[in-house]
N, CA, C and O atoms as CSV, one atom per row, in Angstrom:
chain,resi,resn,atom,element,x,y,z
A,1,MET,N,N,129.733,35.016,145.084
A,1,MET,CA,C,130.039,34.227,144.263
A,1,MET,C,C,129.913,32.298,144.394
A,1,MET,O,O,130.774,31.513,144.791
A,2,ARG,N,N,128.922,32.100,144.040
A,2,ARG,CA,C,128.647,30.691,144.002
A,2,ARG,C,C,129.937,29.796,142.990
A,2,ARG,O,O,129.916,29.973,141.772
A,3,ILE,N,N,130.645,29.178,143.402
A,3,ILE,CA,C,131.455,28.198,142.473
A,3,ILE,C,C,131.086,26.717,142.377
A,3,ILE,O,O,131.378,26.132,143.420
A,4,ARG,N,N,130.662,26.112,141.663
A,4,ARG,CA,C,130.061,24.863,141.295
A,4,ARG,C,C,131.039,23.957,141.409
A,4,ARG,O,O,130.853,23.296,142.430
A,5,TYR,N,N,132.317,23.515,140.628
A,5,TYR,CA,C,133.189,22.722,141.574
A,5,TYR,C,C,134.548,23.376,140.910
A,5,TYR,O,O,134.489,24.118,139.929
A,6,GLN,N,N,135.496,23.095,141.409
A,6,GLN,CA,C,136.886,23.511,141.187
A,6,GLN,C,C,137.567,22.205,140.919
A,6,GLN,O,O,137.583,21.150,141.553
A,7,VAL,N,N,138.399,22.768,139.246
A,7,VAL,CA,C,139.560,21.543,138.775
A,7,VAL,C,C,140.794,22.097,139.127
A,7,VAL,O,O,140.878,23.307,139.340
A,8,ILE,N,N,141.749,21.367,139.212
A,8,ILE,CA,C,142.882,21.212,138.945
A,8,ILE,C,C,143.624,20.850,137.310
A,8,ILE,O,O,143.672,19.713,136.841
A,9,THR,N,N,144.108,21.973,136.688
A,9,THR,CA,C,144.328,21.644,135.150
A,9,THR,C,C,146.053,21.423,134.803
A,9,THR,O,O,147.029,22.170,134.746
A,10,PHE,N,N,145.867,20.345,134.665
A,10,PHE,CA,C,147.125,20.081,134.398
A,10,PHE,C,C,147.471,20.406,132.772
A,10,PHE,O,O,146.660,20.159,131.880
A,11,ASP,N,N,149.290,21.217,132.442
A,11,ASP,CA,C,149.187,21.147,130.667
A,11,ASP,C,C,149.949,20.303,130.356
A,11,ASP,O,O,150.616,19.810,131.266
A,12,ALA,N,N,150.104,19.922,129.286
A,12,ALA,CA,C,150.512,18.245,129.082
A,12,ALA,C,C,150.387,18.500,127.320
A,12,ALA,O,O,149.479,18.994,126.652
A,13,SER,N,N,151.962,17.826,126.859
A,13,SER,CA,C,151.973,17.619,125.456
A,13,SER,C,C,151.279,16.630,124.959
A,13,SER,O,O,150.737,16.536,123.858
A,14,ASP,N,N,151.324,15.943,125.782
A,14,ASP,CA,C,150.569,14.652,125.203
A,14,ASP,C,C,149.294,14.268,126.142
A,14,ASP,O,O,149.374,13.338,126.944
A,15,ILE,N,N,148.172,15.007,125.996
A,15,ILE,CA,C,146.736,14.946,126.893
A,15,ILE,C,C,145.872,13.676,126.964
A,15,ILE,O,O,145.157,13.223,127.858
A,16,GLU,N,N,146.243,13.155,125.443
A,16,GLU,CA,C,145.791,11.356,125.898
A,16,GLU,C,C,146.570,10.497,127.102
A,16,GLU,O,O,145.887,10.060,128.028
A,17,SER,N,N,147.615,10.326,127.081
A,17,SER,CA,C,148.349,9.784,128.589
A,17,SER,C,C,148.158,10.326,129.620
A,17,SER,O,O,147.979,9.633,130.622
A,18,GLU,N,N,148.139,11.529,129.687
A,18,GLU,CA,C,148.287,12.618,130.828
A,18,GLU,C,C,146.563,12.072,131.401
A,18,GLU,O,O,146.256,11.434,132.408
A,19,SER,N,N,145.741,12.603,130.350
A,19,SER,CA,C,144.263,12.096,130.833
A,19,SER,C,C,143.834,10.856,131.386
A,19,SER,O,O,143.024,10.784,132.310
A,20,ALA,N,N,144.480,9.675,130.713
A,20,ALA,CA,C,144.358,8.637,130.923
A,20,ALA,C,C,144.836,7.846,131.937
A,20,ALA,O,O,144.200,6.864,132.318
A,21,PHE,N,N,146.198,8.259,132.553
A,21,PHE,CA,C,146.950,8.433,134.091
A,21,PHE,C,C,146.060,8.891,134.957
A,21,PHE,O,O,145.806,8.047,135.815
A,22,TRP,N,N,145.332,10.150,135.112
A,22,TRP,CA,C,144.895,10.165,135.882
A,22,TRP,C,C,143.332,9.709,135.967
A,22,TRP,O,O,142.754,10.036,137.003
A,23,ALA,N,N,142.623,9.028,135.041
A,23,ALA,CA,C,141.215,8.506,135.013
A,23,ALA,C,C,141.336,7.456,136.064
A,23,ALA,O,O,140.671,7.252,137.080
A,24,GLY,N,N,142.956,6.492,135.247
A,24,GLY,CA,C,143.107,5.092,135.983
A,24,GLY,C,C,143.425,5.386,137.238
A,24,GLY,O,O,143.241,4.425,137.985
A,25,VAL,N,N,143.912,6.534,137.869
A,25,VAL,CA,C,144.031,6.656,139.189
A,25,VAL,C,C,143.240,6.982,139.794
A,25,VAL,O,O,143.410,6.770,140.995
A,26,LEU,N,N,142.036,7.617,139.418
A,26,LEU,CA,C,140.731,8.357,140.082
A,26,LEU,C,C,140.090,7.320,139.756
A,26,LEU,O,O,138.927,7.478,140.129
A,27,GLY,N,N,140.259,6.088,139.129
A,27,GLY,CA,C,138.628,5.673,138.625
A,27,GLY,C,C,137.741,6.376,137.857
A,27,GLY,O,O,136.658,6.633,138.383
A,28,GLY,N,N,137.927,6.722,136.819
A,28,GLY,CA,C,137.215,7.954,136.377
A,28,GLY,C,C,137.255,7.171,134.679
A,28,GLY,O,O,137.785,6.112,134.341
A,29,GLU,N,N,136.372,8.307,133.748
A,29,GLU,CA,C,136.647,8.416,132.611
A,29,GLU,C,C,137.219,9.702,132.103
A,29,GLU,O,O,137.833,10.503,132.809
A,30,VAL,N,N,136.901,9.880,130.457
A,30,VAL,CA,C,138.384,11.356,129.930
A,30,VAL,C,C,136.945,11.563,129.476
A,30,VAL,O,O,136.188,10.604,129.323
A,31,ASP,N,N,136.544,12.929,129.244
A,31,ASP,CA,C,135.922,13.599,128.326
A,31,ASP,C,C,136.448,14.367,127.678
A,31,ASP,O,O,136.878,15.415,128.158
A,32,ARG,N,N,136.582,13.990,126.132
A,32,ARG,CA,C,137.645,14.715,125.154
A,32,ARG,C,C,136.778,15.822,124.546
A,32,ARG,O,O,135.643,15.596,124.128
A,33,ASP,N,N,137.430,17.177,124.509
A,33,ASP,CA,C,136.893,18.114,123.615
A,33,ASP,C,C,137.873,18.731,122.567
A,33,ASP,O,O,137.817,19.960,122.520
A,34,GLY,N,N,138.472,18.329,121.992
A,34,GLY,CA,C,140.045,19.060,120.955
A,34,GLY,C,C,140.729,18.494,121.811
A,34,GLY,O,O,140.901,17.307,122.085
A,35,ASP,N,N,141.451,20.257,122.583
A,35,ASP,CA,C,142.516,20.231,122.800
A,35,ASP,C,C,142.759,20.180,124.629
A,35,ASP,O,O,143.761,20.581,125.222
A,36,TRP,N,N,141.447,19.528,125.277
A,36,TRP,CA,C,140.714,19.778,126.772
A,36,TRP,C,C,140.342,18.468,126.573
A,36,TRP,O,O,139.891,17.937,125.558
A,37,HIS,N,N,140.589,17.997,127.684
A,37,HIS,CA,C,140.321,16.929,128.114
A,37,HIS,C,C,139.906,16.637,129.713
A,37,HIS,O,O,140.913,16.804,130.402
A,38,MET,N,N,139.010,16.341,130.340
A,38,MET,CA,C,138.279,16.171,131.964
A,38,MET,C,C,137.974,15.054,131.962
A,38,MET,O,O,137.355,14.342,131.171
A,39,VAL,N,N,138.449,14.901,132.923
A,39,VAL,CA,C,138.790,13.496,133.613
A,39,VAL,C,C,137.359,13.505,134.772
A,39,VAL,O,O,137.198,14.514,135.458
A,40,THR,N,N,136.496,12.460,134.893
A,40,THR,CA,C,135.268,12.830,135.408
A,40,THR,C,C,135.212,11.288,136.380
A,40,THR,O,O,135.414,10.178,135.888
A,41,VAL,N,N,134.978,11.479,137.445
A,41,VAL,CA,C,134.485,10.424,138.662
A,41,VAL,C,C,132.851,10.546,138.868
A,41,VAL,O,O,132.438,11.671,139.150
A,42,ASP,N,N,131.826,9.403,138.741
A,42,ASP,CA,C,130.733,9.480,138.850
A,42,ASP,C,C,130.163,10.448,138.012
A,42,ASP,O,O,128.970,10.224,137.810
A,43,GLY,N,N,130.543,11.314,137.530
A,43,GLY,CA,C,129.868,12.255,136.503
A,43,GLY,C,C,130.265,13.652,136.959
A,43,GLY,O,O,129.613,14.639,136.619
A,44,ALA,N,N,131.414,13.725,137.783
A,44,ALA,CA,C,131.822,15.046,138.792
A,44,ALA,C,C,132.888,14.742,137.807
A,44,ALA,O,O,133.263,13.634,137.422
A,45,PRO,N,N,133.445,16.296,137.357
A,45,PRO,CA,C,134.899,16.994,137.135
A,45,PRO,C,C,135.719,17.116,137.948
A,45,PRO,O,O,135.617,18.022,138.776
A,46,ARG,N,N,136.713,16.295,137.957
A,46,ARG,CA,C,137.989,16.397,138.769
A,46,ARG,C,C,139.371,17.041,138.478
A,46,ARG,O,O,140.029,17.886,139.085
A,47,ILE,N,N,139.561,16.394,137.418
A,47,ILE,CA,C,141.025,16.953,136.544
A,47,ILE,C,C,140.921,17.445,135.262
A,47,ILE,O,O,139.963,17.072,134.584
A,48,GLY,N,N,141.514,18.009,134.923
A,48,GLY,CA,C,141.696,19.113,133.535
A,48,GLY,C,C,142.935,18.507,133.042
A,48,GLY,O,O,143.913,18.192,133.720
A,49,VAL,N,N,142.761,18.373,131.679
A,49,VAL,CA,C,144.262,17.877,130.929
A,49,VAL,C,C,144.010,19.484,130.041
A,49,VAL,O,O,142.830,19.834,130.022
A,50,GLN,N,N,144.644,20.089,129.594
A,50,GLN,CA,C,144.977,21.048,128.654
A,50,GLN,C,C,146.760,21.311,128.350
A,50,GLN,O,O,147.805,21.548,128.957
A,51,HIS,N,N,145.972,20.966,126.312
A,51,HIS,CA,C,147.023,20.743,125.298
A,51,HIS,C,C,148.007,22.103,125.675
A,51,HIS,O,O,147.705,23.292,125.776
A,52,ALA,N,N,149.149,21.483,125.816
A,52,ALA,CA,C,150.285,22.626,125.954
A,52,ALA,C,C,151.151,22.083,125.058
A,52,ALA,O,O,151.770,21.153,125.576
A,53,PRO,N,N,151.543,22.348,123.560
A,53,PRO,CA,C,152.500,21.724,123.041
A,53,PRO,C,C,154.353,21.569,123.575
A,53,PRO,O,O,155.279,20.758,123.604
A,54,ASP,N,N,154.095,22.608,123.832
A,54,ASP,CA,C,155.722,23.125,124.049
A,54,ASP,C,C,156.001,22.458,125.832
A,54,ASP,O,O,157.103,22.434,126.381
A,55,HIS,N,N,154.814,22.020,126.395
A,55,HIS,CA,C,155.482,21.609,127.684
A,55,HIS,C,C,156.420,21.145,128.514
A,55,HIS,O,O,156.967,20.131,128.082
A,56,VAL,N,N,156.776,21.497,129.481
A,56,VAL,CA,C,157.829,20.718,129.738
A,56,VAL,C,C,157.617,20.558,131.112
A,56,VAL,O,O,156.991,21.271,131.897
A,57,ALA,N,N,158.376,19.271,131.325
A,57,ALA,CA,C,158.232,18.647,132.750
A,57,ALA,C,C,158.843,19.552,133.913
A,57,ALA,O,O,159.978,20.012,133.793
A,58,PRO,N,N,157.866,19.858,135.327
A,58,PRO,CA,C,159.231,21.183,135.914
A,58,PRO,C,C,159.744,19.678,136.514
A,58,PRO,O,O,159.545,18.464,136.575
A,59,GLY,N,N,160.627,20.906,136.925
A,59,GLY,CA,C,162.052,20.243,137.842
A,59,GLY,C,C,161.962,20.048,139.301
A,59,GLY,O,O,162.813,19.648,140.096
A,60,TRP,N,N,160.585,20.466,139.494
A,60,TRP,CA,C,160.427,20.537,141.213
A,60,TRP,C,C,160.385,19.621,141.575
A,60,TRP,O,O,159.664,18.748,141.090
A,61,PRO,N,N,161.531,19.372,143.088
A,61,PRO,CA,C,161.358,20.404,143.612
A,61,PRO,C,C,162.918,20.512,144.119
A,61,PRO,O,O,163.290,20.718,145.274
A,62,ASP,N,N,163.812,20.300,142.840
A,62,ASP,CA,C,165.228,20.606,142.898
A,62,ASP,C,C,165.682,21.806,141.652
A,62,ASP,O,O,166.537,22.686,141.566
A,63,GLY,N,N,164.449,21.210,140.675
A,63,GLY,CA,C,165.690,22.069,139.273
A,63,GLY,C,C,164.187,23.529,138.923
A,63,GLY,O,O,163.314,24.214,139.454
A,64,ALA,N,N,164.977,23.131,137.437
A,64,ALA,CA,C,164.024,24.237,136.300
A,64,ALA,C,C,163.410,23.484,136.005
A,64,ALA,O,O,163.507,22.353,136.480
A,65,PRO,N,N,162.295,23.905,134.857
A,65,PRO,CA,C,161.507,25.017,135.494
A,65,PRO,C,C,160.553,24.478,136.465
A,65,PRO,O,O,160.301,23.320,136.798
A,66,PRO,N,N,159.945,25.956,136.946
A,66,PRO,CA,C,158.933,25.639,138.157
A,66,PRO,C,C,157.548,24.882,138.009
A,66,PRO,O,O,156.969,24.800,136.926
A,67,GLN,N,N,157.050,24.321,139.222
A,67,GLN,CA,C,155.922,23.985,139.103
A,67,GLN,C,C,154.912,24.850,137.726
A,67,GLN,O,O,154.971,26.072,137.589
A,68,GLN,N,N,154.116,24.028,136.896
A,68,GLN,CA,C,153.006,24.161,136.092
A,68,GLN,C,C,151.955,23.756,136.649
A,68,GLN,O,O,151.913,22.538,136.826
A,69,ILE,N,N,150.778,24.555,137.111
A,69,ILE,CA,C,149.722,23.736,137.829
A,69,ILE,C,C,148.635,25.449,137.841
A,69,ILE,O,O,149.136,26.555,138.043
A,70,HIS,N,N,147.398,25.238,137.619
A,70,HIS,CA,C,146.813,26.285,137.575
A,70,HIS,C,C,145.155,25.913,138.264
A,70,HIS,O,O,144.910,24.774,138.664
A,71,LEU,N,N,144.287,26.840,138.316
A,71,LEU,CA,C,143.063,26.760,138.927
A,71,LEU,C,C,141.968,26.919,138.246
A,71,LEU,O,O,141.745,28.024,137.752
A,72,ASP,N,N,140.934,25.711,138.051
A,72,ASP,CA,C,139.764,26.230,137.176
A,72,ASP,C,C,138.838,26.206,137.553
A,72,ASP,O,O,138.349,25.092,137.740
A,73,LEU,N,N,137.969,27.526,137.923
A,73,LEU,CA,C,136.852,27.618,138.655
A,73,LEU,C,C,135.766,27.805,137.968
A,73,LEU,O,O,135.684,28.851,137.325
A,74,TRP,N,N,134.192,26.427,137.917
A,74,TRP,CA,C,133.309,26.712,137.195
A,74,TRP,C,C,132.528,27.310,137.966
A,74,TRP,O,O,132.567,26.786,139.079
A,75,VAL,N,N,131.386,28.707,137.877
A,75,VAL,CA,C,130.845,29.630,138.325
A,75,VAL,C,C,129.244,29.527,137.578
A,75,VAL,O,O,128.946,29.221,136.423
A,76,GLU,N,N,128.501,29.858,138.578
A,76,GLU,CA,C,127.080,29.931,138.181
A,76,GLU,C,C,127.169,31.315,137.481
A,76,GLU,O,O,126.643,31.413,136.373
A,77,ASP,N,N,127.812,32.434,138.047
A,77,ASP,CA,C,126.999,33.466,137.614
A,77,ASP,C,C,128.339,34.775,136.973
A,77,ASP,O,O,128.657,35.890,137.387
A,78,PHE,N,N,128.731,34.075,136.024
A,78,PHE,CA,C,130.106,34.599,135.672
A,78,PHE,C,C,130.197,35.821,135.651
A,78,PHE,O,O,131.368,36.146,135.849
A,79,PRO,N,N,129.219,37.087,135.441
A,79,PRO,CA,C,129.399,38.738,135.774
A,79,PRO,C,C,129.644,38.976,137.083
A,79,PRO,O,O,130.443,39.702,137.674
A,80,ALA,N,N,128.905,38.317,137.375
A,80,ALA,CA,C,129.162,38.564,139.114
A,80,ALA,C,C,130.823,38.192,139.448
A,80,ALA,O,O,131.702,38.976,139.804
A,81,ALA,N,N,130.921,36.736,139.203
A,81,ALA,CA,C,131.982,36.383,139.895
A,81,ALA,C,C,133.690,37.352,139.521
A,81,ALA,O,O,134.650,37.580,140.257
A,82,HIS,N,N,133.378,37.763,137.829
A,82,HIS,CA,C,133.950,38.320,137.389
A,82,HIS,C,C,134.153,39.990,138.387
A,82,HIS,O,O,135.022,40.855,138.491
A,83,ASP,N,N,133.283,39.825,138.748
A,83,ASP,CA,C,133.293,41.422,138.996
A,83,ASP,C,C,133.887,41.299,140.626
A,83,ASP,O,O,134.495,42.263,141.093
A,84,GLU,N,N,133.723,40.357,141.252
A,84,GLU,CA,C,134.215,39.901,142.703
A,84,GLU,C,C,135.426,40.129,142.506
A,84,GLU,O,O,135.936,41.211,142.799
A,85,ILE,N,N,136.366,38.709,141.745
A,85,ILE,CA,C,137.780,38.440,141.667
A,85,ILE,C,C,138.223,39.779,141.336
A,85,ILE,O,O,139.199,40.204,141.955
A,86,MET,N,N,137.573,40.648,140.310
A,86,MET,CA,C,138.616,42.188,140.293
A,86,MET,C,C,138.452,42.931,141.047
A,86,MET,O,O,139.151,43.938,141.154
A,87,ARG,N,N,137.081,42.534,142.094
A,87,ARG,CA,C,137.276,43.983,143.179
A,87,ARG,C,C,138.349,43.384,144.307
A,87,ARG,O,O,138.842,44.158,145.128
A,88,LEU,N,N,138.610,42.282,144.307
A,88,LEU,CA,C,139.700,41.298,145.278
A,88,LEU,C,C,140.791,41.828,144.578
A,88,LEU,O,O,141.479,42.657,145.174
A,89,GLY,N,N,141.141,41.459,143.223
A,89,GLY,CA,C,142.553,42.471,143.302
A,89,GLY,C,C,143.270,41.687,141.542
A,89,GLY,O,O,144.238,42.000,140.849
A,90,ALA,N,N,142.452,40.858,141.437
A,90,ALA,CA,C,142.792,39.965,139.789
A,90,ALA,C,C,142.553,40.642,138.955
A,90,ALA,O,O,141.656,41.484,138.987
A,91,ARG,N,N,143.528,40.363,137.736
A,91,ARG,CA,C,143.780,41.290,136.230
A,91,ARG,C,C,143.537,39.824,135.127
A,91,ARG,O,O,143.976,38.690,134.932
A,92,VAL,N,N,142.630,40.692,134.679
A,92,VAL,CA,C,142.379,39.609,132.849
A,92,VAL,C,C,143.957,40.043,132.332
A,92,VAL,O,O,144.630,41.023,132.013
A,93,LEU,N,N,144.034,38.378,132.516
A,93,LEU,CA,C,145.200,38.018,131.403
A,93,LEU,C,C,144.990,37.566,130.276
A,93,LEU,O,O,145.975,37.676,129.546
A,94,ARG,N,N,143.800,36.925,129.645
A,94,ARG,CA,C,143.524,36.667,128.017
A,94,ARG,C,C,141.590,36.355,128.335
A,94,ARG,O,O,141.096,35.414,128.955
A,95,PRO,N,N,141.066,37.206,127.836
A,95,PRO,CA,C,139.301,37.578,127.482
A,95,PRO,C,C,139.402,36.213,127.368
A,95,PRO,O,O,140.418,35.521,127.297
A,96,ALA,N,N,137.521,35.703,127.354
A,96,ALA,CA,C,136.874,34.510,126.642
A,96,ALA,C,C,137.362,34.563,125.371
A,96,ALA,O,O,137.621,35.634,124.824
A,97,ARG,N,N,137.553,33.189,124.701
A,97,ARG,CA,C,137.387,32.960,123.050
A,97,ARG,C,C,136.318,33.457,122.609
A,97,ARG,O,O,136.481,34.262,121.692
A,98,GLY,N,N,134.900,33.198,123.048
A,98,GLY,CA,C,133.664,33.456,122.591
A,98,GLY,C,C,133.053,32.376,122.207
A,98,GLY,O,O,132.186,32.530,121.346
A,99,ALA,N,N,133.272,31.229,122.632
A,99,ALA,CA,C,132.755,29.694,122.381
A,99,ALA,C,C,131.612,29.678,122.087
A,99,ALA,O,O,130.965,30.373,122.871
A,100,THR,N,N,130.938,29.158,121.226
A,100,THR,CA,C,129.357,29.249,120.798
A,100,THR,C,C,129.040,27.799,121.443
A,100,THR,O,O,127.832,28.021,121.524
A,101,SER,N,N,129.141,26.743,121.866
A,101,SER,CA,C,128.654,26.282,122.398
A,101,SER,C,C,129.777,25.637,123.707
A,101,SER,O,O,130.808,26.217,124.047
A,102,GLY,N,N,129.198,24.115,124.394
A,102,GLY,CA,C,129.794,24.182,125.928
A,102,GLY,C,C,130.135,24.988,127.284
A,102,GLY,O,O,129.494,25.493,128.206
A,103,ASP,N,N,131.749,24.807,126.842
A,103,ASP,CA,C,132.054,25.593,128.160
A,103,ASP,C,C,133.028,26.608,127.269
A,103,ASP,O,O,133.518,26.257,126.195
A,104,ASP,N,N,133.292,28.261,128.027
A,104,ASP,CA,C,134.153,29.130,127.877
A,104,ASP,C,C,134.919,29.033,128.624
A,104,ASP,O,O,135.031,27.867,129.005
A,105,PHE,N,N,135.717,29.860,129.183
A,105,PHE,CA,C,137.089,30.578,129.998
A,105,PHE,C,C,137.289,31.665,129.804
A,105,PHE,O,O,137.416,32.127,128.670
A,106,GLN,N,N,137.363,32.305,130.816
A,106,GLN,CA,C,138.638,33.634,130.895
A,106,GLN,C,C,139.547,33.646,132.035
A,106,GLN,O,O,139.202,33.337,133.175
A,107,VAL,N,N,140.887,34.065,131.645
A,107,VAL,CA,C,142.340,33.637,131.969
A,107,VAL,C,C,142.257,34.976,133.345
A,107,VAL,O,O,141.515,35.952,133.450
A,108,TYR,N,N,143.225,34.528,134.121
A,108,TYR,CA,C,143.338,35.963,135.117
A,108,TYR,C,C,144.615,35.437,135.972
A,108,TYR,O,O,145.005,34.270,135.942
A,109,ALA,N,N,145.069,36.231,136.558
A,109,ALA,CA,C,146.126,36.703,137.639
A,109,ALA,C,C,145.697,36.634,138.671
A,109,ALA,O,O,144.572,37.134,138.691
A,110,ASP,N,N,146.079,36.168,139.827
A,110,ASP,CA,C,145.495,36.587,141.085
A,110,ASP,C,C,146.781,37.621,141.666
A,110,ASP,O,O,147.890,37.314,141.228
A,111,PRO,N,N,146.741,38.586,142.429
A,111,PRO,CA,C,147.591,39.459,142.932
A,111,PRO,C,C,148.977,38.783,142.856
A,111,PRO,O,O,149.624,39.481,142.075
A,112,ALA,N,N,149.591,37.965,143.202
A,112,ALA,CA,C,150.686,37.550,143.091
A,112,ALA,C,C,151.336,37.046,141.770
A,112,ALA,O,O,152.557,36.947,141.654
A,113,GLY,N,N,150.432,36.722,140.752
A,113,GLY,CA,C,150.579,36.450,139.219
A,113,GLY,C,C,150.571,35.569,138.488
A,113,GLY,O,O,150.789,35.460,137.281
A,114,HIS,N,N,149.995,34.133,140.173
A,114,HIS,CA,C,149.487,33.019,139.569
A,114,HIS,C,C,148.076,32.913,138.849
A,114,HIS,O,O,147.089,33.486,139.310
A,115,PRO,N,N,148.034,32.094,137.613
A,115,PRO,CA,C,147.437,32.601,136.616
A,115,PRO,C,C,146.428,31.570,136.991
A,115,PRO,O,O,147.007,30.521,137.272
A,116,PHE,N,N,144.761,31.455,137.130
A,116,PHE,CA,C,143.476,31.151,137.293
A,116,PHE,C,C,142.476,30.831,136.146
A,116,PHE,O,O,143.337,30.770,135.268
A,117,CYS,N,N,141.575,30.635,135.629
A,117,CYS,CA,C,140.480,30.492,135.008
A,117,CYS,C,C,139.066,30.143,135.270
A,117,CYS,O,O,138.579,29.015,135.336
A,118,LEU,N,N,138.343,31.572,135.445
A,118,LEU,CA,C,136.870,31.226,135.494
A,118,LEU,C,C,136.189,30.802,134.623
A,118,LEU,O,O,136.088,31.677,133.762
A,119,CYS,N,N,135.591,29.825,134.330
A,119,CYS,CA,C,135.401,28.672,133.383
A,119,CYS,C,C,133.484,28.835,133.781
A,119,CYS,O,O,133.001,29.116,134.878
A,120,PHE,N,N,132.816,28.580,132.623
A,120,PHE,CA,C,131.168,28.905,132.408
A,120,PHE,C,C,130.913,28.561,131.381
A,120,PHE,O,O,131.800,28.526,130.529
A,121,PRO,N,N,129.339,28.104,131.022
A,121,PRO,CA,C,128.972,27.598,130.200
A,121,PRO,C,C,128.155,28.322,129.109
A,121,PRO,O,O,127.277,29.057,129.561
A,122,VAL,N,N,128.254,28.269,127.842
A,122,VAL,CA,C,128.077,29.233,127.068
A,122,VAL,C,C,126.674,28.664,126.108
A,122,VAL,O,O,126.329,27.482,126.119
A,123,GLY,N,N,125.929,29.795,125.258
A,123,GLY,CA,C,124.395,29.261,125.069
A,123,GLY,C,C,122.804,29.476,126.270
A,123,GLY,O,O,121.590,29.330,126.126
A,124,ASP,N,N,123.984,30.004,127.728
A,124,ASP,CA,C,122.444,30.867,128.430
A,124,ASP,C,C,123.162,32.567,128.189
A,124,ASP,O,O,124.238,33.150,128.058
A,125,ALA,N,N,121.761,32.782,128.246
A,125,ALA,CA,C,121.622,33.913,127.727
A,125,ALA,C,C,122.421,35.250,129.027
A,125,ALA,O,O,122.856,36.367,128.745
A,126,SER,N,N,122.363,34.563,130.435
A,126,SER,CA,C,123.137,35.274,131.731
A,126,SER,C,C,124.613,35.192,131.241
A,126,SER,O,O,125.015,36.272,131.672
A,127,TYR,N,N,125.554,34.694,130.700
A,127,TYR,CA,C,126.743,34.112,130.254
A,127,TYR,C,C,127.165,35.308,129.238
A,127,TYR,O,O,126.352,35.556,128.346
A,128,PRO,N,N,128.203,35.972,129.283
A,128,PRO,CA,C,128.820,36.643,127.938
A,128,PRO,C,C,129.889,36.228,127.999
A,128,PRO,O,O,130.531,35.783,128.950
A,129,HIS,N,N,130.339,36.484,126.017
A,129,HIS,CA,C,131.408,35.845,125.285
A,129,HIS,C,C,132.490,36.431,126.553
A,129,HIS,O,O,133.002,35.483,127.148
A,130,THR,N,N,132.788,37.354,126.904
A,130,THR,CA,C,133.659,37.955,127.660
A,130,THR,C,C,133.314,39.199,128.677
A,130,THR,O,O,132.371,39.964,128.470
A,131,ALA,N,N,134.049,39.284,129.611
A,131,ALA,CA,C,133.708,40.438,130.829
A,131,ALA,C,C,134.684,41.141,130.610
A,131,ALA,O,O,135.729,40.496,130.521
A,132,GLY,N,N,134.772,42.211,130.484
A,132,GLY,CA,C,135.723,43.054,131.062
A,132,GLY,C,C,137.128,43.444,129.648
A,132,GLY,O,O,137.172,42.923,128.534
A,133,GLU,N,N,137.762,44.125,130.020
A,133,GLU,CA,C,139.156,44.288,128.833
A,133,GLU,C,C,140.288,44.095,130.299
A,133,GLU,O,O,140.207,43.910,131.514
A,134,GLU,N,N,141.120,44.244,129.442
A,134,GLU,CA,C,142.610,43.811,130.315
A,134,GLU,C,C,143.074,44.858,131.296
A,134,GLU,O,O,143.471,45.926,130.829
A,135,GLY,N,N,143.071,44.651,132.791
A,135,GLY,CA,C,143.057,45.958,133.520
A,135,GLY,C,C,141.452,46.435,134.414
A,135,GLY,O,O,141.359,47.290,135.294
A,136,SER,N,N,140.531,45.730,133.948
A,136,SER,CA,C,139.573,46.365,134.354
A,136,SER,C,C,139.169,46.061,135.420
A,136,SER,O,O,138.204,46.651,135.906
């Protein structure tokens, strides 16, 4: 599996202030796409911010709720990456949404249940809208 880049994605109820914060910290810019923002530095993706209206700040290190963060992996060959991570023990939590432009993603859990996403460009015939079903 060849990963183009990896991005840590923060959930936030106010994605404008969250993405502006990280763009300021990293000296980057915010690329807005609805309920998703990507912070880029010199054109390269660095931090994702996803709108989560019910987000509650984690109480870590001393309280609840626990930390809330996940990994996004942009892959060059989605079908091959899907097959590989399934062989390694991942399970599909939510199939890709079937976006018709830009990027799409499929949500998985690792063997311990931690969520992560495989992200891929759409509009390229080699990238299906979904790969597999729950538990495949």
